[in-house]
Rosetta silent file (secondary structure, phi, psi, omega in degrees, C-alpha in Angstrom):
SEQUENCE: MLDQYSRTQILIGKAAVEKLRRSHVAVFGIGGVGGYAVEALARSGVGALDLIDDDRVCLTNLNRQLFATRKTVGRHKVDAAAERIAEIEPRCAVRTYKTFYLPETEKAFDFTQYDYIIDAIDTVSGKIALVMNARAAGTPIISAMGAGNKLEASLFEVADIYETSVCPLARVMRRELRKRGVERLKVVYSKEKPTRPLEDMSISCRSHCICPPGAERTCLQRRDIPGSMAFVPSVAGLIIAGEVVKDLTRPERESMERT
SCORE:     score description
SCORE:     0.000 S_00000001
   1 L     0.000  137.605 -178.366    8.442    6.248  -22.267 S_00000001
   2 L   -65.470  129.885  174.241    4.701    6.068  -21.717 S_00000001
   3 L  -147.027 -171.562 -173.737    3.654    3.618  -18.986 S_00000001
   4 L   -70.213  -11.147  178.995    0.924    3.190  -16.379 S_00000001
   5 L  -106.966   11.649 -178.532    2.488    5.827  -14.132 S_00000001
   6 H   -60.153  -41.968  179.419    2.870    8.545  -16.758 S_00000001
   7 H   -67.364  -31.226  175.846   -0.076   10.537  -15.396 S_00000001
   8 H   -70.320  -43.638 -175.547    1.422   10.229  -11.909 S_00000001
   9 H   -64.943  -36.695 -179.381    4.867   11.283  -13.058 S_00000001
  10 H   -71.353  -10.668  178.672    3.713   14.490  -14.764 S_00000001
  11 H   -98.673  -41.466 -175.048    2.196   15.515  -11.443 S_00000001
  12 H  -116.019   -7.793  176.134    4.842   14.552   -8.869 S_00000001
  13 L    95.810  157.713 -177.264    7.966   13.951  -10.999 S_00000001
  14 H   -63.898  -40.924 -178.358   10.115   10.988  -11.940 S_00000001
  15 H   -62.267  -39.021  179.578   12.123   10.946   -8.694 S_00000001
  16 H   -68.083  -39.613  177.639    8.951   10.682   -6.612 S_00000001
  17 H   -62.833  -41.711  178.488    7.630    7.830   -8.762 S_00000001
  18 H   -66.541  -34.876  177.590   10.938    6.003   -8.323 S_00000001
  19 H   -64.424  -41.543  177.256   10.789    6.610   -4.562 S_00000001
  20 H   -62.943  -39.757  179.272    7.366    4.966   -4.408 S_00000001
  21 H   -60.766  -31.177 -179.115    8.709    2.018   -6.382 S_00000001
  22 L   -88.692   -2.840 -172.555   11.393    1.526   -3.686 S_00000001
  23 L   -88.001  148.210 -179.569    8.932    1.889   -0.800 S_00000001
  24 E  -124.405  116.119 -176.102    7.653   -0.868    1.451 S_00000001
  25 E  -120.721  136.353  175.785    4.344   -0.241    3.233 S_00000001
  26 E  -105.495  132.526  178.940    2.526   -2.452    5.728 S_00000001
  27 E  -118.188  114.513  179.625   -1.260   -2.251    5.944 S_00000001
  28 E   -98.727  111.117 -176.866   -2.830   -3.715    9.055 S_00000001
  29 L   101.751  108.808 -175.579   -6.524   -4.362    8.457 S_00000001
  30 L  -114.582   50.584  179.936   -7.839   -4.962    4.929 S_00000001
  31 L  -102.054 -138.989 -176.755  -11.471   -4.037    5.473 S_00000001
  32 H   -61.029  -41.512  179.707  -13.536   -1.034    4.458 S_00000001
  33 H   -84.655  -53.513 -175.507  -10.780    1.505    5.174 S_00000001
  34 H   -63.113  -33.993 -179.367   -7.651   -0.561    4.655 S_00000001
  35 H   -62.567  -44.218  178.931   -8.824   -2.126    1.398 S_00000001
  36 H   -68.693  -34.514  176.801   -9.191    1.206   -0.366 S_00000001
  37 H   -63.901  -42.946 -179.811   -5.835    2.357    1.018 S_00000001
  38 H   -59.944  -49.771 -177.462   -4.163   -0.778   -0.338 S_00000001
  39 H   -64.339  -40.018  179.352   -5.532   -0.378   -3.848 S_00000001
  40 H   -63.041  -38.033  177.903   -4.651    3.320   -3.994 S_00000001
  41 H   -67.045  -40.921  178.339   -1.071    2.530   -2.950 S_00000001
  42 H   -63.039  -43.343  179.714   -0.808   -0.203   -5.579 S_00000001
  43 H   -70.846  -20.165  177.280   -2.121    2.148   -8.272 S_00000001
  44 H   -83.501  -11.378  176.445    0.336    4.809   -7.069 S_00000001
  45 L    98.217   15.268  176.006    3.249    2.459   -7.723 S_00000001
  46 L   -60.796  130.696 -169.567    4.326    1.452   -4.217 S_00000001
  47 L   -78.582  -24.518 -178.782    6.769   -1.369   -4.809 S_00000001
  48 E  -145.275  132.975 -179.905    6.086   -3.647   -1.824 S_00000001
  49 E  -131.126  130.112  170.986    3.009   -4.158    0.306 S_00000001
  50 E  -104.416  126.296 -177.006    2.520   -6.322    3.368 S_00000001
  51 E  -112.990  122.280 -174.302   -1.156   -7.099    4.008 S_00000001
  52 E  -123.397  115.057  178.690   -2.138   -8.217    7.495 S_00000001
  53 L  -172.701  134.949 -179.534   -5.644   -9.475    8.324 S_00000001
  54 L   -98.459   -0.252 -172.416   -7.012  -12.820    9.488 S_00000001
  55 L   -82.242  156.774  174.318  -10.597  -12.176    8.364 S_00000001
  56 E  -107.749  155.207  178.738  -12.500  -13.741    5.488 S_00000001
  57 L   -68.227  129.063  179.465  -14.851  -11.941    3.119 S_00000001
  58 L  -112.609  154.675  178.742  -18.417  -12.069    4.413 S_00000001
  59 H   -54.822  -34.589 -178.499  -21.624  -11.366    2.490 S_00000001
  60 H   -74.456   -5.588  176.624  -22.181   -8.316    4.683 S_00000001
  61 H   -82.186  -16.036 -172.879  -18.862   -6.864    3.464 S_00000001
  62 L   -64.354  -20.771 -177.151  -20.179   -6.355   -0.070 S_00000001
  63 L   -78.014   -9.072 -173.099  -21.783   -3.011    0.767 S_00000001
  64 L  -153.712  -13.473 -173.652  -18.470   -1.270    1.487 S_00000001
  65 L  -101.826  129.053 -171.718  -15.278   -3.323    1.061 S_00000001
  66 L   -59.610  -39.634 -175.831  -13.328   -3.050   -2.171 S_00000001
  67 L   -89.595    3.464  179.458  -12.108   -6.643   -2.325 S_00000001
  68 L   -91.826  115.754  174.509  -15.494   -8.096   -1.396 S_00000001
  69 L  -135.939  172.778  177.466  -17.385   -9.534   -4.372 S_00000001
  70 L   -60.131  -31.499 -178.478  -19.687  -12.499   -4.848 S_00000001
  71 L   -75.183  -26.712 -175.609  -16.655  -14.436   -6.081 S_00000001
  72 L   -97.299   -5.061  178.363  -14.497  -13.655   -3.041 S_00000001
  73 L   -55.647  128.482 -179.078  -17.056  -14.402   -0.295 S_00000001
  74 L    95.746  -17.061  179.371  -15.474  -16.969    2.017 S_00000001
  75 L   -86.886  156.837  174.349  -11.890  -16.232    0.919 S_00000001
  76 E   -64.710  138.171 -177.787   -9.301  -14.577    3.106 S_00000001
  77 H   -61.375  -37.855 -178.589   -9.334  -10.841    2.499 S_00000001
  78 H   -66.376  -33.280  178.523   -5.569  -10.674    2.084 S_00000001
  79 H   -69.881  -42.260  177.987   -5.694  -13.316   -0.658 S_00000001
  80 H   -63.105  -38.921  179.634   -8.445  -11.472   -2.528 S_00000001
  81 H   -66.766  -44.733 -179.181   -6.455   -8.248   -2.201 S_00000001
  82 H   -61.789  -39.524  179.841   -3.210   -9.831   -3.417 S_00000001
  83 H   -64.513  -41.379  179.985   -4.962  -11.281   -6.464 S_00000001
  84 H   -69.558  -39.685  178.298   -6.423   -7.918   -7.424 S_00000001
  85 H   -61.060  -39.539  179.671   -3.105   -6.109   -6.917 S_00000001
  86 H   -61.348  -30.374  178.415   -1.434   -8.604   -9.251 S_00000001
  87 H   -77.457  -25.420  179.893   -3.914   -7.607  -11.956 S_00000001
  88 H   -86.077  -49.006 -177.139   -3.151   -3.910  -11.412 S_00000001
  89 L  -147.630   90.909 -177.283    0.622   -4.051  -10.952 S_00000001
  90 L   -63.398  -17.112  179.045    2.258   -7.503  -11.140 S_00000001
  91 L   -79.978  -11.853  179.493    5.635   -6.018  -10.183 S_00000001
  92 L   -70.574  124.722  179.710    4.345   -5.066   -6.739 S_00000001
  93 E   -83.029  109.973 -176.773    5.807   -7.464   -4.158 S_00000001
  94 E  -110.299  128.047  172.861    2.884   -8.516   -1.964 S_00000001
  95 E  -117.848  135.875 -177.788    3.221  -10.527    1.220 S_00000001
  96 E  -114.995  143.234  178.938    0.127  -11.684    3.059 S_00000001
  97 E  -129.925  112.572  178.809   -0.285  -12.517    6.729 S_00000001
  98 L   -87.407   72.987 -178.786   -3.445  -14.302    7.848 S_00000001
  99 L  -146.985  151.924  178.086   -3.223  -13.097   11.403 S_00000001
 100 L   -96.756  122.997 -174.440   -5.048  -10.694   13.684 S_00000001
 101 L   -78.050  116.925  176.699   -2.672   -8.060   15.040 S_00000001
 102 L  -141.584  168.271  176.917   -2.669   -7.973   18.831 S_00000001
 103 L   -53.010  -29.004 -178.810    0.050   -7.579   21.464 S_00000001
 104 L   -73.468  -21.544 -177.234    0.311  -11.396   21.442 S_00000001
 105 L  -109.620    1.147 -173.116    1.190  -11.507   17.727 S_00000001
 106 H   -65.315  -25.200 -177.825    3.303   -8.350   17.432 S_00000001
 107 H   -68.410  -10.993 -179.220    6.618  -10.222   17.640 S_00000001
 108 H   -77.584   -6.688 -174.052    5.957  -11.667   14.186 S_00000001
 109 L  -123.990  133.340  174.353    6.707   -8.312   12.554 S_00000001
 110 L   -99.622  101.567 -173.767    9.944   -6.352   12.187 S_00000001
 111 H   -71.168  -13.726  179.390    8.773   -2.756   11.861 S_00000001
 112 H   -72.149  -15.266 -179.057   12.222   -1.519   10.848 S_00000001
 113 H   -80.634  -11.646 -174.615   11.738   -3.077    7.376 S_00000001
 114 L   -98.529  148.485  173.055    8.859   -0.745    6.540 S_00000001
 115 L   -90.216  -20.491  179.079    8.916    2.782    5.158 S_00000001
 116 E  -161.932  150.944  179.015    5.392    3.424    6.404 S_00000001
 117 E  -127.073  134.646  174.657    2.685    1.657    8.412 S_00000001
 118 E  -110.904  125.173  175.960   -1.072    2.003    8.052 S_00000001
 119 E  -100.888  106.058  177.701   -3.222    1.126   11.045 S_00000001
 120 L  -125.319   33.690  177.110   -6.721    0.252    9.822 S_00000001
 121 L   -98.476  170.252 -171.686   -7.704   -2.193   12.558 S_00000001
 122 L  -121.240   13.634  175.582  -10.495   -1.644   15.043 S_00000001
 123 L  -105.991  134.864 -177.012   -9.244   -2.916   18.396 S_00000001
 124 H   -61.909  -43.549 -178.144   -7.722   -0.432   20.830 S_00000001
 125 H   -61.938  -40.968  178.382   -5.117   -2.876   22.155 S_00000001
 126 H   -67.818  -40.654 -179.398   -3.938   -3.670   18.630 S_00000001
 127 H   -64.689  -42.052  178.949   -3.835   -0.018   17.580 S_00000001
 128 H   -64.104  -42.718  178.819   -1.789    0.933   20.627 S_00000001
 129 H   -61.400  -40.508  177.332    0.630   -1.940   19.983 S_00000001
 130 H   -60.865  -47.204 -178.325    1.055   -0.782   16.379 S_00000001
 131 H   -62.694  -44.453 -177.102    1.776    2.777   17.438 S_00000001
 132 H   -67.980  -39.141  179.209    4.267    1.775   20.110 S_00000001
 133 H   -71.234  -37.477  176.161    6.126   -0.649   17.833 S_00000001
 134 H   -64.112  -41.183  178.982    6.249    1.854   14.983 S_00000001
 135 H   -62.369  -43.719  179.788    7.579    4.457   17.395 S_00000001
 136 H   -63.856  -33.253 -178.806   10.278    2.085   18.674 S_00000001
 137 H   -86.050  -10.443 -177.026   11.335    1.317   15.098 S_00000001
 138 L    72.383   27.199 -178.073   11.294    4.957   14.012 S_00000001
 139 L  -103.570  131.662  178.991    8.796    4.139   11.253 S_00000001
 140 L   -61.247  145.191  178.912    6.038    6.609   10.291 S_00000001
 141 E  -141.476  146.263  173.100    2.494    5.447   11.013 S_00000001
 142 E  -129.521  136.214 -174.886   -0.977    6.778   10.289 S_00000001
 143 E  -117.169  140.123  174.379   -4.046    5.488   12.109 S_00000001
 144 E   -89.274  130.935  173.183   -7.686    5.346   11.118 S_00000001
 145 L   -91.634 -164.434 -171.756  -10.131    6.351   13.797 S_00000001
 146 L   -64.788  129.208  175.728  -13.797    5.353   13.833 S_00000001
 147 L  -118.283   -9.059 -179.264  -15.583    5.099   10.467 S_00000001
 148 L   -77.664  154.595  177.971  -18.535    2.962   11.550 S_00000001
 149 L    60.492   30.795 -179.755  -22.037    4.352   12.168 S_00000001
 150 L  -127.526  151.951 -174.316  -21.250    7.484   10.128 S_00000001
 151 L  -124.926  -14.507 -174.049  -22.860    8.991    7.040 S_00000001
 152 L  -103.887   90.041 -177.828  -20.947   12.217    6.234 S_00000001
 153 H   -63.348  -26.729 -176.940  -17.850   11.293    4.234 S_00000001
 154 H   -71.385   -8.777 -176.499  -16.971   14.965    3.740 S_00000001
 155 H   -91.725   -1.358  177.572  -16.220   15.392    7.451 S_00000001
 156 E   -70.791  143.578  177.581  -13.067   13.273    7.519 S_00000001
 157 E  -149.726  162.131  178.087   -9.848   15.180    8.140 S_00000001
 158 E   -97.498  132.734 -178.046   -6.191   14.614    8.910 S_00000001
 159 E  -157.295  168.823  168.803   -5.005   15.705   12.346 S_00000001
 160 E   -78.408  147.579 -176.803   -2.772   14.881   15.249 S_00000001
 161 H   -54.919  -32.805 -177.099   -4.484   12.581   17.735 S_00000001
 162 H   -82.227   -0.845  175.273   -4.401   15.306   20.405 S_00000001
 163 H  -103.917    2.158 -177.215   -6.291   17.697   18.125 S_00000001
 164 L   -81.823  161.101  176.560   -9.216   15.315   17.627 S_00000001
 165 L  -153.821  164.997  176.406  -12.673   15.633   19.148 S_00000001
 166 L    72.261  -53.564 -174.830  -16.088   13.916   19.149 S_00000001
 167 L   -58.077  118.338 -179.173  -14.805   10.524   17.840 S_00000001
 168 H   -60.646  -39.968  179.488  -15.149    7.968   20.675 S_00000001
 169 H   -65.696  -41.041  178.525  -12.248    5.837   19.442 S_00000001
 170 H   -62.547  -36.378  179.179   -9.981    8.871   19.201 S_00000001
 171 H   -62.019  -44.766  178.846  -10.896    9.804   22.773 S_00000001
 172 H   -65.546  -42.325 -179.943   -9.764    6.405   24.066 S_00000001
 173 H   -63.875  -40.110  177.385   -6.596    6.537   21.973 S_00000001
 174 H   -58.036  -47.956 -177.782   -5.709    9.994   23.270 S_00000001
 175 H   -62.103  -47.154 -176.261   -6.000    8.814   26.844 S_00000001
 176 H   -70.306  -37.804  179.821   -4.008    5.617   26.360 S_00000001
 177 H   -71.620  -33.753  176.830   -1.243    7.192   24.271 S_00000001
 178 H   -63.560  -39.826  177.507   -0.827   10.024   26.744 S_00000001
 179 H   -59.305  -32.411 -175.033   -0.269    7.447   29.479 S_00000001
 180 L   -94.709    5.914  176.034    2.507    5.942   27.366 S_00000001
 181 L    76.634   18.097  177.406    4.239    9.220   26.644 S_00000001
 182 L   -79.363  122.105 -173.008    3.378    9.326   22.934 S_00000001
 183 L   -88.562  -23.873 -177.953    3.522   12.984   21.927 S_00000001
 184 L  -156.152  154.172  175.928    1.995   12.822   18.457 S_00000001
 185 L  -160.100  122.470  177.045    0.217   10.518   16.034 S_00000001
 186 E   -74.746  130.394 -179.770   -1.161   11.324   12.592 S_00000001
 187 E  -136.236  160.924  168.525   -4.740   10.125   12.252 S_00000001
 188 E  -114.333  124.470 -175.005   -7.699   10.353    9.910 S_00000001
 189 E  -148.289  170.570  179.332  -10.910   10.966   11.830 S_00000001
 190 E  -128.756  141.027  176.356  -14.338   12.525   11.636 S_00000001
 191 L   -85.060    0.970  178.682  -16.075   14.960   13.978 S_00000001
 192 L   -66.060  132.492  175.933  -19.423   13.497   12.987 S_00000001
 193 L   -71.624  126.925 -177.756  -21.310   12.128   15.959 S_00000001
 194 L   -57.630  140.609  175.077  -21.896    8.406   15.332 S_00000001
 195 L   -81.463  137.069  177.835  -25.446    7.424   14.419 S_00000001
 196 L   -75.096  121.397 -178.335  -27.012    4.833   16.683 S_00000001
 197 L   -67.971  151.545  178.797  -27.686    1.739   14.525 S_00000001
 198 L   -68.658  142.593  178.008  -31.190    0.311   14.398 S_00000001
 199 L   -96.175   82.127 -178.729  -31.828   -2.692   16.603 S_00000001
 200 L  -114.987   99.191 -175.647  -33.459   -4.969   14.048 S_00000001
 201 H   -67.070  -15.713  179.660  -32.908   -8.595   15.030 S_00000001
 202 H   -70.531  -20.578  178.281  -34.341   -9.785   11.708 S_00000001
 203 H  -125.830   18.082 -177.157  -31.133   -8.619    9.988 S_00000001
 204 L   -87.648  139.803  175.762  -28.746   -8.736   12.937 S_00000001
 205 L   -65.936  -18.366  179.203  -25.592  -10.818   12.900 S_00000001
 206 L   -63.509  -36.492 -177.442  -26.407  -11.657   16.507 S_00000001
 207 L  -110.544   -8.866 -178.615  -29.244  -13.925   15.404 S_00000001
 208 L  -137.134   50.195 -177.747  -28.252  -14.617   11.771 S_00000001
 209 L   -61.120  126.585  179.220  -24.453  -14.961   11.792 S_00000001
 210 L  -122.858   25.949  176.404  -23.225  -15.843    8.295 S_00000001
 211 L   -59.017  141.261 -175.919  -19.487  -15.674    8.902 S_00000001
 212 L   -59.198  147.173  176.384  -17.726  -18.173    6.606 S_00000001
 213 L   -55.544  137.327  179.343  -16.993  -21.634    8.021 S_00000001
 214 L    91.087   -4.237  179.088  -13.584  -21.735    9.669 S_00000001
 215 L   -64.389  130.551 -178.858  -13.538  -18.062   10.606 S_00000001
 216 L   -72.874  -33.397  178.711  -11.476  -17.589   13.752 S_00000001
 217 L  -125.396  132.433  179.906  -13.451  -14.520   14.830 S_00000001
 218 L  -118.780  169.974  179.223  -17.141  -14.045   14.145 S_00000001
 219 H   -60.734  -26.988 -178.781  -19.589  -11.198   14.659 S_00000001
 220 H   -65.956  -18.505 -179.758  -20.898  -12.995   17.734 S_00000001
 221 H   -89.894   -6.999 -177.286  -17.586  -12.258   19.463 S_00000001
 222 L   -87.719  142.732  177.379  -17.840   -8.509   18.890 S_00000001
 223 L   -67.912  -42.699  179.545  -19.192   -6.185   21.542 S_00000001
 224 L  -130.454  146.677  174.907  -20.817   -3.954   18.917 S_00000001
 225 L  -114.970  100.246 -175.420  -21.757   -4.502   15.281 S_00000001
 226 L   -77.248  156.113  171.082  -21.594   -1.077   13.594 S_00000001
 227 L   -88.412  158.718  179.947  -23.459    0.015   10.512 S_00000001
 228 L  -158.448  157.250 -179.546  -21.547    1.349    7.526 S_00000001
 229 L  -121.951  160.667 -177.108  -21.994    2.735    4.014 S_00000001
 230 L   -61.136  -36.228 -169.864  -19.960    2.360    0.818 S_00000001
 231 L   -91.717   -0.732 -179.117  -18.882    5.995    0.659 S_00000001
 232 L   -93.773  -62.465  179.139  -17.628    6.500    4.240 S_00000001
 233 H   -62.076  -30.497  179.526  -14.783    4.001    4.903 S_00000001
 234 H   -62.669  -41.483  179.088  -13.667    4.317    1.276 S_00000001
 235 H   -64.329  -44.193  178.716  -13.056    8.043    1.710 S_00000001
 236 H   -59.770  -42.486  179.994  -11.097    7.474    4.911 S_00000001
 237 H   -64.851  -39.957  179.726   -8.965    4.839    3.177 S_00000001
 238 H   -69.390  -36.623  176.107   -8.206    7.065    0.191 S_00000001
 239 H   -62.763  -43.845  179.294   -7.256    9.971    2.465 S_00000001
 240 H   -60.274  -47.326  179.529   -4.873    7.690    4.334 S_00000001
 241 H   -60.193  -39.707  178.755   -3.257    6.473    1.110 S_00000001
 242 H   -62.000  -40.453  178.510   -2.865   10.071   -0.041 S_00000001
 243 H   -66.019  -39.723  178.624   -1.073   11.013    3.168 S_00000001
 244 H   -62.958  -47.174  179.907    1.277    8.041    2.845 S_00000001
 245 H   -61.820  -45.095 -179.655    2.154    8.900   -0.753 S_00000001
 246 H   -63.607  -42.378 -179.608    2.699   12.580    0.081 S_00000001
 247 H   -67.332  -41.154 -178.814    4.874   11.786    3.099 S_00000001
 248 H   -65.957  -32.466 -173.227    6.981    9.223    1.237 S_00000001
 249 H  -107.262    7.014 -174.752    7.640   11.549   -1.703 S_00000001
 250 H   -55.065  -48.763 -179.347    7.831   14.931    0.018 S_00000001
 251 H   -59.910  -41.013 -178.758   11.612   15.479   -0.459 S_00000001
 252 H   -68.041  -39.903 -179.905   11.442   14.521   -4.138 S_00000001
 253 H   -69.822  -38.268  178.313    8.397   16.704   -4.799 S_00000001
 254 H   -66.030  -37.303  177.808    9.921   19.676   -2.987 S_00000001
 255 H   -64.579  -40.762  179.467   13.110   19.284   -5.031 S_00000001
 256 H   -64.516  -39.357 -178.893   11.054   19.263   -8.253 S_00000001
 257 H   -67.212  -28.715 -178.873    9.212   22.422   -7.170 S_00000001
 258 H   -78.463  -20.133 -176.915   12.483   24.266   -6.550 S_00000001
 259 L   -89.941    0.000    0.000   13.818   23.547  -10.034 S_00000001
């Protein structure tokens, strides 16, 4: 019977569509990268999504974040995301967590309940904690490396963390994961050398912070405020979602190809 996944089913098969419906994915970080990954997973038919982010939509998010609109400015990003997912696929079970993932908050999550984890946060300590907890639980994880201060969306690629180069965040992650005995980690990264952002205090969050009232973390607390474009983090997020869908459905798709 024709439904919203008919175009998906004729490409990957009924068994793969049903596998996605049974899948539970956690997305940590619902910003420029994570937001696009979330929507792509919802449109692909993933049956349950956990959205983790303590941030609120800021006016400066409108240039690149999917769930950022004039109507959602000031709202928690996870709430805006959940509302949009409900309009796309009301059967998707969405749980939201208004928390910033750090080693201090990691005990709030049972990683064994997930079929896949997406790391789209931007702090090294949080990313390492995600990787180590996913590894302990035996749950697949994919991590986004740096997308800020970049202009060439076509340069993103999927690789193991130890095959990456150029990306400063990937360099730090390689070093820290090697110390911890992590042998592999699937990542999406770019070899583009980051562009140095202009130092224009007339439009800088340092002197004109407009973070919504009540925000627990503001731009003033960040060491660096990167520049970003609409077409860069979105591409990284869509690549990540594609890898998750392919990994979750690989056995079903391979079975379909053999018949």
